[in-house]
N, CA, C and O atoms as a CHARMM CRD file, in Angstrom:
* protein
*
  340
    1    1 MET  N     15.57900 -40.43900  33.52200 PROA 1      0.00000
    2    1 MET  CA    15.18600 -39.33000  32.68100 PROA 1      0.00000
    3    1 MET  C     14.02900 -38.54600  33.27700 PROA 1      0.00000
    4    1 MET  O     13.94500 -37.33200  33.09500 PROA 1      0.00000
    5    2 SER  N     13.14400 -39.22000  33.98000 PROA 2      0.00000
    6    2 SER  CA    12.00300 -38.48900  34.53400 PROA 2      0.00000
    7    2 SER  C     12.42800 -37.48300  35.58900 PROA 2      0.00000
    8    2 SER  O     11.63400 -36.61000  35.94000 PROA 2      0.00000
    9    3 LYS  N     13.65600 -37.56700  36.11200 PROA 3      0.00000
   10    3 LYS  CA    14.14300 -36.59600  37.09700 PROA 3      0.00000
   11    3 LYS  C     14.52200 -35.26700  36.45900 PROA 3      0.00000
   12    3 LYS  O     14.45400 -34.23400  37.12400 PROA 3      0.00000
   13    4 TRP  N     14.91900 -35.26400  35.19000 PROA 4      0.00000
   14    4 TRP  CA    15.33200 -34.00500  34.57200 PROA 4      0.00000
   15    4 TRP  C     14.43100 -33.56300  33.42800 PROA 4      0.00000
   16    4 TRP  O     14.53700 -32.42200  32.97700 PROA 4      0.00000
   17    5 TRP  N     13.55800 -34.42000  32.95300 PROA 5      0.00000
   18    5 TRP  CA    12.72000 -34.10200  31.80700 PROA 5      0.00000
   19    5 TRP  C     11.65200 -33.08400  32.19200 PROA 5      0.00000
   20    5 TRP  O     10.94700 -33.27800  33.18200 PROA 5      0.00000
   21    6 GLY  N     11.52300 -32.02800  31.44300 PROA 6      0.00000
   22    6 GLY  CA    10.47700 -31.03800  31.66200 PROA 6      0.00000
   23    6 GLY  C     10.97400 -29.82400  32.41600 PROA 6      0.00000
   24    6 GLY  O     11.99200 -29.88200  33.10400 PROA 6      0.00000
   25    7 PRO  N     10.24100 -28.70800  32.28200 PROA 7      0.00000
   26    7 PRO  CA    10.65500 -27.47200  32.94000 PROA 7      0.00000
   27    7 PRO  C     10.55000 -27.55900  34.45900 PROA 7      0.00000
   28    7 PRO  O      9.94800 -28.48500  35.00200 PROA 7      0.00000
   29    8 GLU  N     11.14600 -26.58000  35.13500 PROA 8      0.00000
   30    8 GLU  CA    11.10900 -26.53200  36.59500 PROA 8      0.00000
   31    8 GLU  C      9.67000 -26.63000  37.09500 PROA 8      0.00000
   32    8 GLU  O      8.77000 -25.98300  36.56000 PROA 8      0.00000
   33    9 GLY  N      9.46800 -27.43900  38.11700 PROA 9      0.00000
   34    9 GLY  CA     8.14900 -27.60300  38.71000 PROA 9      0.00000
   35    9 GLY  C      7.26100 -28.59900  38.00400 PROA 9      0.00000
   36    9 GLY  O      6.16500 -28.88800  38.48500 PROA 9      0.00000
   37   10 TYR  N      7.69500 -29.13200  36.88200 PROA 10     0.00000
   38   10 TYR  CA     6.89700 -30.08000  36.10300 PROA 10     0.00000
   39   10 TYR  C      7.30900 -31.49300  36.46900 PROA 10     0.00000
   40   10 TYR  O      8.50100 -31.79600  36.52200 PROA 10     0.00000
   41   11 ARG  N      6.34700 -32.35700  36.72000 PROA 11     0.00000
   42   11 ARG  CA     6.62300 -33.74300  37.08200 PROA 11     0.00000
   43   11 ARG  C      6.15700 -34.67400  35.97000 PROA 11     0.00000
   44   11 ARG  O      5.09600 -34.46200  35.38200 PROA 11     0.00000
   45   12 ILE  N      6.93900 -35.69300  35.68500 PROA 12     0.00000
   46   12 ILE  CA     6.63600 -36.65300  34.62400 PROA 12     0.00000
   47   12 ILE  C      5.96200 -37.88200  35.22800 PROA 12     0.00000
   48   12 ILE  O      6.53300 -38.55100  36.08900 PROA 12     0.00000
   49   13 ALA  N      4.74700 -38.17300  34.77200 PROA 13     0.00000
   50   13 ALA  CA     4.03000 -39.35500  35.25800 PROA 13     0.00000
   51   13 ALA  C      4.53100 -40.62100  34.56700 PROA 13     0.00000
   52   13 ALA  O      4.66900 -41.66500  35.20500 PROA 13     0.00000
   53   14 SER  N      4.80400 -40.53000  33.26900 PROA 14     0.00000
   54   14 SER  CA     5.35300 -41.66500  32.53000 PROA 14     0.00000
   55   14 SER  C      6.16000 -41.12100  31.36300 PROA 14     0.00000
   56   14 SER  O      5.92700 -40.01100  30.88400 PROA 14     0.00000
   57   15 LEU  N      7.11700 -41.93000  30.91600 PROA 15     0.00000
   58   15 LEU  CA     8.00600 -41.46900  29.86400 PROA 15     0.00000
   59   15 LEU  C      8.43200 -42.64500  29.01000 PROA 15     0.00000
   60   15 LEU  O      8.85400 -43.67800  29.52900 PROA 15     0.00000
   61   16 GLY  N      8.32200 -42.48900  27.71200 PROA 16     0.00000
   62   16 GLY  CA     8.80100 -43.50200  26.78700 PROA 16     0.00000
   63   16 GLY  C      9.13800 -42.83400  25.47100 PROA 16     0.00000
   64   16 GLY  O      8.31300 -42.11200  24.91300 PROA 16     0.00000
   65   17 PHE  N     10.33700 -43.06500  24.97100 PROA 17     0.00000
   66   17 PHE  CA    10.71100 -42.47800  23.69700 PROA 17     0.00000
   67   17 PHE  C     11.90100 -43.20700  23.10300 PROA 17     0.00000
   68   17 PHE  O     12.57900 -43.97100  23.78900 PROA 17     0.00000
   69   18 GLU  N     12.14800 -42.96700  21.83600 PROA 18     0.00000
   70   18 GLU  CA    13.33000 -43.46000  21.12400 PROA 18     0.00000
   71   18 GLU  C     14.41800 -42.41300  21.33900 PROA 18     0.00000
   72   18 GLU  O     14.18100 -41.24200  21.04000 PROA 18     0.00000
   73   19 PRO  N     15.59400 -42.77100  21.83900 PROA 19     0.00000
   74   19 PRO  CA    16.57200 -41.77500  22.25600 PROA 19     0.00000
   75   19 PRO  C     17.23400 -40.96600  21.13600 PROA 19     0.00000
   76   19 PRO  O     18.03700 -40.08300  21.43900 PROA 19     0.00000
   77   20 ARG  N     16.94600 -41.21600  19.90000 PROA 20     0.00000
   78   20 ARG  CA    17.52700 -40.42500  18.80700 PROA 20     0.00000
   79   20 ARG  C     16.50100 -39.49000  18.16700 PROA 20     0.00000
   80   20 ARG  O     16.85700 -38.38600  17.75600 PROA 20     0.00000
   81   21 ALA  N     15.24500 -39.90300  18.07300 PROA 21     0.00000
   82   21 ALA  CA    14.18700 -39.06800  17.48000 PROA 21     0.00000
   83   21 ALA  C     12.86100 -39.51500  18.02600 PROA 21     0.00000
   84   21 ALA  O     12.63600 -40.70800  18.23100 PROA 21     0.00000
   85   22 PHE  N     11.97100 -38.56000  18.26600 PROA 22     0.00000
   86   22 PHE  CA    10.63800 -38.87800  18.78000 PROA 22     0.00000
   87   22 PHE  C      9.69900 -37.73200  18.44000 PROA 22     0.00000
   88   22 PHE  O     10.13200 -36.60900  18.18000 PROA 22     0.00000
   89   23 THR  N      8.40900 -38.03400  18.44800 PROA 23     0.00000
   90   23 THR  CA     7.41700 -36.98400  18.25900 PROA 23     0.00000
   91   23 THR  C      6.93500 -36.52600  19.61900 PROA 23     0.00000
   92   23 THR  O      6.97900 -37.27100  20.59800 PROA 23     0.00000
   93   24 PHE  N      6.47100 -35.27500  19.66100 PROA 24     0.00000
   94   24 PHE  CA     6.00700 -34.69400  20.90800 PROA 24     0.00000
   95   24 PHE  C      4.69100 -33.98600  20.65000 PROA 24     0.00000
   96   24 PHE  O      4.54900 -33.23900  19.68200 PROA 24     0.00000
   97   25 VAL  N      3.73200 -34.23200  21.52800 PROA 25     0.00000
   98   25 VAL  CA     2.47200 -33.48500  21.50600 PROA 25     0.00000
   99   25 VAL  C      1.96700 -33.41100  22.93700 PROA 25     0.00000
  100   25 VAL  O      2.07900 -34.37700  23.69200 PROA 25     0.00000
  101   26 TRP  N      1.41000 -32.26400  23.30900 PROA 26     0.00000
  102   26 TRP  CA     0.88600 -32.10500  24.66500 PROA 26     0.00000
  103   26 TRP  C     -0.32800 -32.99700  24.87600 PROA 26     0.00000
  104   26 TRP  O     -1.14800 -33.16400  23.97400 PROA 26     0.00000
  105   27 GLU  N     -0.43900 -33.56300  26.05400 PROA 27     0.00000
  106   27 GLU  CA    -1.61100 -34.35600  26.44800 PROA 27     0.00000
  107   27 GLU  C     -2.21000 -33.74400  27.69700 PROA 27     0.00000
  108   27 GLU  O     -1.49300 -33.63900  28.69100 PROA 27     0.00000
  109   28 PRO  N     -3.44400 -33.33800  27.72500 PROA 28     0.00000
  110   28 PRO  CA    -4.36600 -33.33400  26.57700 PROA 28     0.00000
  111   28 PRO  C     -3.93500 -32.28100  25.56100 PROA 28     0.00000
  112   28 PRO  O     -3.22400 -31.33400  25.90000 PROA 28     0.00000
  113   29 PRO  N     -4.36900 -32.45300  24.31400 PROA 29     0.00000
  114   29 PRO  CA    -3.95500 -31.51600  23.26600 PROA 29     0.00000
  115   29 PRO  C     -4.33400 -30.07400  23.60200 PROA 29     0.00000
  116   29 PRO  O     -5.43500 -29.79600  24.07700 PROA 29     0.00000
  117   30 ILE  N     -3.40400 -29.17800  23.34400 PROA 30     0.00000
  118   30 ILE  CA    -3.66800 -27.74800  23.48200 PROA 30     0.00000
  119   30 ILE  C     -3.42200 -27.11500  22.12600 PROA 30     0.00000
  120   30 ILE  O     -3.22800 -27.83100  21.14400 PROA 30     0.00000
  121   31 ASP  N     -3.42400 -25.81400  22.04600 PROA 31     0.00000
  122   31 ASP  CA    -3.26400 -25.12200  20.76200 PROA 31     0.00000
  123   31 ASP  C     -1.82800 -25.28300  20.25700 PROA 31     0.00000
  124   31 ASP  O     -1.03500 -24.34300  20.31000 PROA 31     0.00000
  125   32 ASP  N     -1.50500 -26.47200  19.77200 PROA 32     0.00000
  126   32 ASP  CA    -0.16300 -26.78700  19.30800 PROA 32     0.00000
  127   32 ASP  C     -0.27100 -27.89800  18.27200 PROA 32     0.00000
  128   32 ASP  O     -1.36100 -28.41500  18.02800 PROA 32     0.00000
  129   33 VAL  N      0.83000 -28.26300  17.67300 PROA 33     0.00000
  130   33 VAL  CA     0.87000 -29.35700  16.71500 PROA 33     0.00000
  131   33 VAL  C      1.90900 -30.37600  17.16300 PROA 33     0.00000
  132   33 VAL  O      2.79000 -30.05800  17.96200 PROA 33     0.00000
  133   34 GLU  N      1.80800 -31.59200  16.65500 PROA 34     0.00000
  134   34 GLU  CA     2.82100 -32.60100  16.94300 PROA 34     0.00000
  135   34 GLU  C      4.13000 -32.17800  16.28100 PROA 34     0.00000
  136   34 GLU  O      4.14600 -31.75000  15.12700 PROA 34     0.00000
  137   35 THR  N      5.22400 -32.30400  17.02400 PROA 35     0.00000
  138   35 THR  CA     6.53900 -31.92700  16.50800 PROA 35     0.00000
  139   35 THR  C      7.47400 -33.12700  16.55000 PROA 35     0.00000
  140   35 THR  O      7.23900 -34.09400  17.27500 PROA 35     0.00000
  141   36 LEU  N      8.53900 -33.04700  15.75800 PROA 36     0.00000
  142   36 LEU  CA     9.58100 -34.06200  15.77700 PROA 36     0.00000
  143   36 LEU  C     10.77100 -33.49800  16.53400 PROA 36     0.00000
  144   36 LEU  O     11.25800 -32.41100  16.22300 PROA 36     0.00000
  145   37 ALA  N     11.23400 -34.23700  17.52500 PROA 37     0.00000
  146   37 ALA  CA    12.42600 -33.85100  18.28300 PROA 37     0.00000
  147   37 ALA  C     13.53600 -34.82000  17.93100 PROA 37     0.00000
  148   37 ALA  O     13.32500 -36.03200  17.89700 PROA 37     0.00000
  149   38 GLU  N     14.71500 -34.28700  17.67100 PROA 38     0.00000
  150   38 GLU  CA    15.86900 -35.10700  17.30500 PROA 38     0.00000
  151   38 GLU  C     17.01800 -34.83600  18.27000 PROA 38     0.00000
  152   38 GLU  O     17.34500 -33.68700  18.56800 PROA 38     0.00000
  153   39 LEU  N     17.61700 -35.90800  18.74600 PROA 39     0.00000
  154   39 LEU  CA    18.76800 -35.82600  19.64300 PROA 39     0.00000
  155   39 LEU  C     20.00500 -36.36200  18.94600 PROA 39     0.00000
  156   39 LEU  O     19.94100 -37.33700  18.19700 PROA 39     0.00000
  157   40 GLY  N     21.12700 -35.71500  19.20200 PROA 40     0.00000
  158   40 GLY  CA    22.40300 -36.20000  18.71000 PROA 40     0.00000
  159   40 GLY  C     23.43600 -36.08100  19.82300 PROA 40     0.00000
  160   40 GLY  O     23.36700 -35.17300  20.65100 PROA 40     0.00000
  161   41 PHE  N     24.38300 -36.99500  19.83500 PROA 41     0.00000
  162   41 PHE  CA    25.40600 -37.00400  20.87600 PROA 41     0.00000
  163   41 PHE  C     26.77700 -37.10000  20.22600 PROA 41     0.00000
  164   41 PHE  O     26.95800 -37.81900  19.24300 PROA 41     0.00000
  165   42 ARG  N     27.74500 -36.37100  20.78200 PROA 42     0.00000
  166   42 ARG  CA    29.11800 -36.44700  20.28700 PROA 42     0.00000
  167   42 ARG  C     30.06000 -36.62600  21.46900 PROA 42     0.00000
  168   42 ARG  O     30.06500 -35.82500  22.40400 PROA 42     0.00000
  169   43 ASP  N     30.84900 -37.67700  21.41400 PROA 43     0.00000
  170   43 ASP  CA    31.80500 -37.99000  22.48000 PROA 43     0.00000
  171   43 ASP  C     32.97500 -37.01200  22.40900 PROA 43     0.00000
  172   43 ASP  O     33.65600 -36.91600  21.38800 PROA 43     0.00000
  173   44 LEU  N     33.19800 -36.29300  23.49900 PROA 44     0.00000
  174   44 LEU  CA    34.30900 -35.34700  23.57700 PROA 44     0.00000
  175   44 LEU  C     35.37500 -35.83400  24.54900 PROA 44     0.00000
  176   44 LEU  O     36.16900 -35.04200  25.05600 PROA 44     0.00000
  177   45 GLY  N     35.39200 -37.13100  24.80600 PROA 45     0.00000
  178   45 GLY  CA    36.37100 -37.69400  25.73700 PROA 45     0.00000
  179   45 GLY  C     35.87200 -37.63500  27.16200 PROA 45     0.00000
  180   45 GLY  O     35.25300 -38.58700  27.63800 PROA 45     0.00000
  181   46 GLU  N     36.12500 -36.54500  27.85000 PROA 46     0.00000
  182   46 GLU  CA    35.70500 -36.38000  29.26200 PROA 46     0.00000
  183   46 GLU  C     34.26600 -35.89100  29.38800 PROA 46     0.00000
  184   46 GLU  O     33.72800 -35.82800  30.49400 PROA 46     0.00000
  185   47 SER  N     33.64700 -35.54900  28.27700 PROA 47     0.00000
  186   47 SER  CA    32.27400 -35.04700  28.30800 PROA 47     0.00000
  187   47 SER  C     31.54300 -35.46400  27.03400 PROA 47     0.00000
  188   47 SER  O     32.13600 -36.04900  26.12700 PROA 47     0.00000
  189   48 THR  N     30.25600 -35.15700  26.97900 PROA 48     0.00000
  190   48 THR  CA    29.43400 -35.46200  25.81100 PROA 48     0.00000
  191   48 THR  C     28.70400 -34.20700  25.38300 PROA 48     0.00000
  192   48 THR  O     28.08400 -33.52600  26.19900 PROA 48     0.00000
  193   49 GLU  N     28.78100 -33.90900  24.10500 PROA 49     0.00000
  194   49 GLU  CA    28.04100 -32.78200  23.55200 PROA 49     0.00000
  195   49 GLU  C     26.67300 -33.28900  23.10100 PROA 49     0.00000
  196   49 GLU  O     26.58300 -34.32500  22.44200 PROA 49     0.00000
  197   50 VAL  N     25.62200 -32.57400  23.44800 PROA 50     0.00000
  198   50 VAL  CA    24.25800 -32.95100  23.09000 PROA 50     0.00000
  199   50 VAL  C     23.72500 -31.94300  22.08000 PROA 50     0.00000
  200   50 VAL  O     23.78200 -30.73400  22.30800 PROA 50     0.00000
  201   51 HSD  N     23.20900 -32.44300  20.96600 PROA 51     0.00000
  202   51 HSD  CA    22.55000 -31.61400  19.95900 PROA 51     0.00000
  203   51 HSD  C     21.05600 -31.91700  20.03700 PROA 51     0.00000
  204   51 HSD  O     20.65700 -33.07900  20.10100 PROA 51     0.00000
  205   52 PHE  N     20.23900 -30.87600  20.03000 PROA 52     0.00000
  206   52 PHE  CA    18.79500 -31.06100  20.13100 PROA 52     0.00000
  207   52 PHE  C     18.11700 -30.12600  19.13400 PROA 52     0.00000
  208   52 PHE  O     18.46100 -28.94900  19.02800 PROA 52     0.00000
  209   53 ARG  N     17.13700 -30.67900  18.40200 PROA 53     0.00000
  210   53 ARG  CA    16.35300 -29.88300  17.45100 PROA 53     0.00000
  211   53 ARG  C     14.90200 -30.34900  17.52200 PROA 53     0.00000
  212   53 ARG  O     14.63800 -31.54600  17.63300 PROA 53     0.00000
  213   54 GLN  N     13.96300 -29.40700  17.45800 PROA 54     0.00000
  214   54 GLN  CA    12.54900 -29.74800  17.51100 PROA 54     0.00000
  215   54 GLN  C     11.75600 -28.81300  16.60500 PROA 54     0.00000
  216   54 GLN  O     12.09100 -27.63500  16.48000 PROA 54     0.00000
  217   55 GLY  N     10.69800 -29.34000  15.97000 PROA 55     0.00000
  218   55 GLY  CA     9.83500 -28.50100  15.14500 PROA 55     0.00000
  219   55 GLY  C      8.99800 -29.36300  14.22400 PROA 55     0.00000
  220   55 GLY  O      9.07800 -30.58700  14.32400 PROA 55     0.00000
  221   56 PRO  N      8.22100 -28.81300  13.35500 PROA 56     0.00000
  222   56 PRO  CA     7.93000 -27.38500  13.25600 PROA 56     0.00000
  223   56 PRO  C      6.91600 -26.96500  14.30400 PROA 56     0.00000
  224   56 PRO  O      6.18700 -27.79700  14.84400 PROA 56     0.00000
  225   57 PHE  N      6.87200 -25.67800  14.58900 PROA 57     0.00000
  226   57 PHE  CA     5.94000 -25.14000  15.57100 PROA 57     0.00000
  227   57 PHE  C      4.86000 -24.32100  14.89800 PROA 57     0.00000
  228   57 PHE  O      5.08100 -23.72300  13.84500 PROA 57     0.00000
  229   58 LYS  N      3.69800 -24.30000  15.50900 PROA 58     0.00000
  230   58 LYS  CA     2.55000 -23.58400  14.94900 PROA 58     0.00000
  231   58 LYS  C      2.75900 -22.07000  15.00000 PROA 58     0.00000
  232   58 LYS  O      2.37400 -21.35800  14.07200 PROA 58     0.00000
  233   59 THR  N      3.36200 -21.58300  16.07000 PROA 59     0.00000
  234   59 THR  CA     3.59900 -20.14600  16.24000 PROA 59     0.00000
  235   59 THR  C      4.96600 -19.91900  16.87500 PROA 59     0.00000
  236   59 THR  O      5.55300 -20.83900  17.44600 PROA 59     0.00000
  237   60 GLU  N      5.46200 -18.70500  16.77500 PROA 60     0.00000
  238   60 GLU  CA     6.72000 -18.34600  17.42900 PROA 60     0.00000
  239   60 GLU  C      6.56800 -18.43000  18.94600 PROA 60     0.00000
  240   60 GLU  O      7.52500 -18.77200  19.64100 PROA 60     0.00000
  241   61 ALA  N      5.38600 -18.12600  19.46800 PROA 61     0.00000
  242   61 ALA  CA     5.15100 -18.22500  20.91200 PROA 61     0.00000
  243   61 ALA  C      5.29200 -19.67900  21.38600 PROA 61     0.00000
  244   61 ALA  O      5.83700 -19.93500  22.45900 PROA 61     0.00000
  245   62 ARG  N      4.80000 -20.62100  20.58500 PROA 62     0.00000
  246   62 ARG  CA     4.93000 -22.04200  20.93400 PROA 62     0.00000
  247   62 ARG  C      6.39800 -22.46800  20.88100 PROA 62     0.00000
  248   62 ARG  O      6.85500 -23.23900  21.72500 PROA 62     0.00000
  249   63 ARG  N      7.12700 -21.96900  19.89800 PROA 63     0.00000
  250   63 ARG  CA     8.56300 -22.26400  19.79400 PROA 63     0.00000
  251   63 ARG  C      9.29200 -21.77600  21.04700 PROA 63     0.00000
  252   63 ARG  O     10.10800 -22.49700  21.61900 PROA 63     0.00000
  253   64 ALA  N      8.99000 -20.55000  21.46500 PROA 64     0.00000
  254   64 ALA  CA     9.62700 -19.97600  22.65900 PROA 64     0.00000
  255   64 ALA  C      9.27500 -20.78100  23.90700 PROA 64     0.00000
  256   64 ALA  O     10.13400 -20.99700  24.76200 PROA 64     0.00000
  257   65 LEU  N      8.03800 -21.22200  24.02100 PROA 65     0.00000
  258   65 LEU  CA     7.61500 -22.02900  25.16600 PROA 65     0.00000
  259   65 LEU  C      8.42100 -23.32900  25.24100 PROA 65     0.00000
  260   65 LEU  O      8.89700 -23.70600  26.31100 PROA 65     0.00000
  261   66 HSD  N      8.56900 -24.00300  24.11800 PROA 66     0.00000
  262   66 HSD  CA     9.34600 -25.24500  24.08100 PROA 66     0.00000
  263   66 HSD  C     10.82700 -24.97800  24.34500 PROA 66     0.00000
  264   66 HSD  O     11.46800 -25.72900  25.08100 PROA 66     0.00000
  265   67 ARG  N     11.37400 -23.91700  23.75300 PROA 67     0.00000
  266   67 ARG  CA    12.78200 -23.57300  23.96700 PROA 67     0.00000
  267   67 ARG  C     13.05800 -23.34300  25.46000 PROA 67     0.00000
  268   67 ARG  O     14.04900 -23.83700  25.99500 PROA 67     0.00000
  269   68 ASP  N     12.17900 -22.59500  26.12100 PROA 68     0.00000
  270   68 ASP  CA    12.35800 -22.32900  27.54700 PROA 68     0.00000
  271   68 ASP  C     12.22800 -23.60900  28.37000 PROA 68     0.00000
  272   68 ASP  O     12.99400 -23.81800  29.31100 PROA 68     0.00000
  273   69 GLY  N     11.27400 -24.45800  28.02800 PROA 69     0.00000
  274   69 GLY  CA    11.09600 -25.71900  28.74400 PROA 69     0.00000
  275   69 GLY  C     12.29900 -26.64000  28.59700 PROA 69     0.00000
  276   69 GLY  O     12.74800 -27.25000  29.56800 PROA 69     0.00000
  277   70 TRP  N     12.82100 -26.73800  27.36600 PROA 70     0.00000
  278   70 TRP  CA    14.00700 -27.57400  27.15900 PROA 70     0.00000
  279   70 TRP  C     15.21200 -26.97900  27.85800 PROA 70     0.00000
  280   70 TRP  O     16.05800 -27.71500  28.36500 PROA 70     0.00000
  281   71 GLY  N     15.30300 -25.65500  27.89300 PROA 71     0.00000
  282   71 GLY  CA    16.39800 -25.01700  28.62800 PROA 71     0.00000
  283   71 GLY  C     16.37500 -25.41300  30.09500 PROA 71     0.00000
  284   71 GLY  O     17.40800 -25.74400  30.67600 PROA 71     0.00000
  285   72 ASP  N     15.17900 -25.37700  30.69200 PROA 72     0.00000
  286   72 ASP  CA    15.02700 -25.82000  32.08900 PROA 72     0.00000
  287   72 ASP  C     15.42400 -27.29100  32.23600 PROA 72     0.00000
  288   72 ASP  O     16.10600 -27.66000  33.19200 PROA 72     0.00000
  289   73 SER  N     14.99600 -28.12500  31.28900 PROA 73     0.00000
  290   73 SER  CA    15.30900 -29.56200  31.36100 PROA 73     0.00000
  291   73 SER  C     16.80800 -29.81000  31.32900 PROA 73     0.00000
  292   73 SER  O     17.32800 -30.59300  32.12400 PROA 73     0.00000
  293   74 PHE  N     17.49600 -29.15100  30.41900 PROA 74     0.00000
  294   74 PHE  CA    18.93700 -29.36800  30.32200 PROA 74     0.00000
  295   74 PHE  C     19.68100 -28.76400  31.51400 PROA 74     0.00000
  296   74 PHE  O     20.72900 -29.27600  31.90600 PROA 74     0.00000
  297   75 ASP  N     19.15500 -27.68300  32.09600 PROA 75     0.00000
  298   75 ASP  CA    19.73700 -27.15400  33.34200 PROA 75     0.00000
  299   75 ASP  C     19.59100 -28.17700  34.47000 PROA 75     0.00000
  300   75 ASP  O     20.52500 -28.38700  35.24400 PROA 75     0.00000
  301   76 LYS  N     18.41800 -28.81200  34.56200 PROA 76     0.00000
  302   76 LYS  CA    18.20000 -29.85100  35.59000 PROA 76     0.00000
  303   76 LYS  C     19.12500 -31.03200  35.36900 PROA 76     0.00000
  304   76 LYS  O     19.66700 -31.58100  36.32900 PROA 76     0.00000
  305   77 LEU  N     19.31400 -31.43400  34.11400 PROA 77     0.00000
  306   77 LEU  CA    20.21700 -32.54100  33.80800 PROA 77     0.00000
  307   77 LEU  C     21.64200 -32.20200  34.24800 PROA 77     0.00000
  308   77 LEU  O     22.32600 -33.03800  34.83900 PROA 77     0.00000
  309   78 GLU  N     22.08400 -30.98600  33.96100 PROA 78     0.00000
  310   78 GLU  CA    23.42800 -30.57800  34.36400 PROA 78     0.00000
  311   78 GLU  C     23.59700 -30.64300  35.88500 PROA 78     0.00000
  312   78 GLU  O     24.63200 -31.09500  36.37500 PROA 78     0.00000
  313   79 ARG  N     22.58300 -30.19300  36.63200 PROA 79     0.00000
  314   79 ARG  CA    22.65400 -30.26600  38.09800 PROA 79     0.00000
  315   79 ARG  C     22.69100 -31.71900  38.57400 PROA 79     0.00000
  316   79 ARG  O     23.44700 -32.04700  39.48800 PROA 79     0.00000
  317   80 LEU  N     21.88800 -32.58900  37.97000 PROA 80     0.00000
  318   80 LEU  CA    21.91000 -34.00700  38.35400 PROA 80     0.00000
  319   80 LEU  C     23.27000 -34.63300  38.10300 PROA 80     0.00000
  320   80 LEU  O     23.79100 -35.35300  38.95500 PROA 80     0.00000
  321   81 LEU  N     23.84800 -34.36400  36.94300 PROA 81     0.00000
  322   81 LEU  CA    25.13800 -34.96900  36.58900 PROA 81     0.00000
  323   81 LEU  C     26.27900 -34.43300  37.43900 PROA 81     0.00000
  324   81 LEU  O     27.27100 -35.12700  37.66300 PROA 81     0.00000
  325   82 SER  N     26.14000 -33.20300  37.91000 PROA 82     0.00000
  326   82 SER  CA    27.20700 -32.60100  38.72100 PROA 82     0.00000
  327   82 SER  C     27.04200 -32.91200  40.20500 PROA 82     0.00000
  328   82 SER  O     27.89900 -32.56100  41.01600 PROA 82     0.00000
  329   83 GLY  N     25.92200 -33.58300  40.56400 PROA 83     0.00000
  330   83 GLY  CA    25.66800 -33.91100  41.96000 PROA 83     0.00000
  331   83 GLY  C     25.08400 -32.76700  42.75900 PROA 83     0.00000
  332   83 GLY  O     25.03800 -32.83500  43.98700 PROA 83     0.00000
  333   84 ARG  N     24.63300 -31.70600  42.08200 PROA 84     0.00000
  334   84 ARG  CA    24.04900 -30.55200  42.76600 PROA 84     0.00000
  335   84 ARG  C     22.53100 -30.63100  42.86700 PROA 84     0.00000
  336   84 ARG  O     21.90200 -29.68500  43.34100 PROA 84     0.00000
  337   85 ALA  N     21.93100 -31.72700  42.43500 PROA 85     0.00000
  338   85 ALA  CA    20.45600 -31.83300  42.45300 PROA 85     0.00000
  339   85 ALA  C     19.96700 -32.44400  43.74400 PROA 85     0.00000
  340   85 ALA  O     18.76100 -32.60800  43.93100 PROA 85     0.00000
């Protein structure tokens, strides 16, 4: 997971979470609040659909920052799974 977790250029020093739901807060704390992230998976036979939800966010700007970061993370995961990483 540390290979795909986080936006482009971001490196994970350590990682630990419950794979269905976890809280997230920046370390060291910045102008943000702790959020709950929830993961869901659905077996589609030859593939797996991933559902992801996170919130609440302090501001719309913080929401956009997290959305963009998760977008990068899932793009990295797709490249790893396809062998293009």
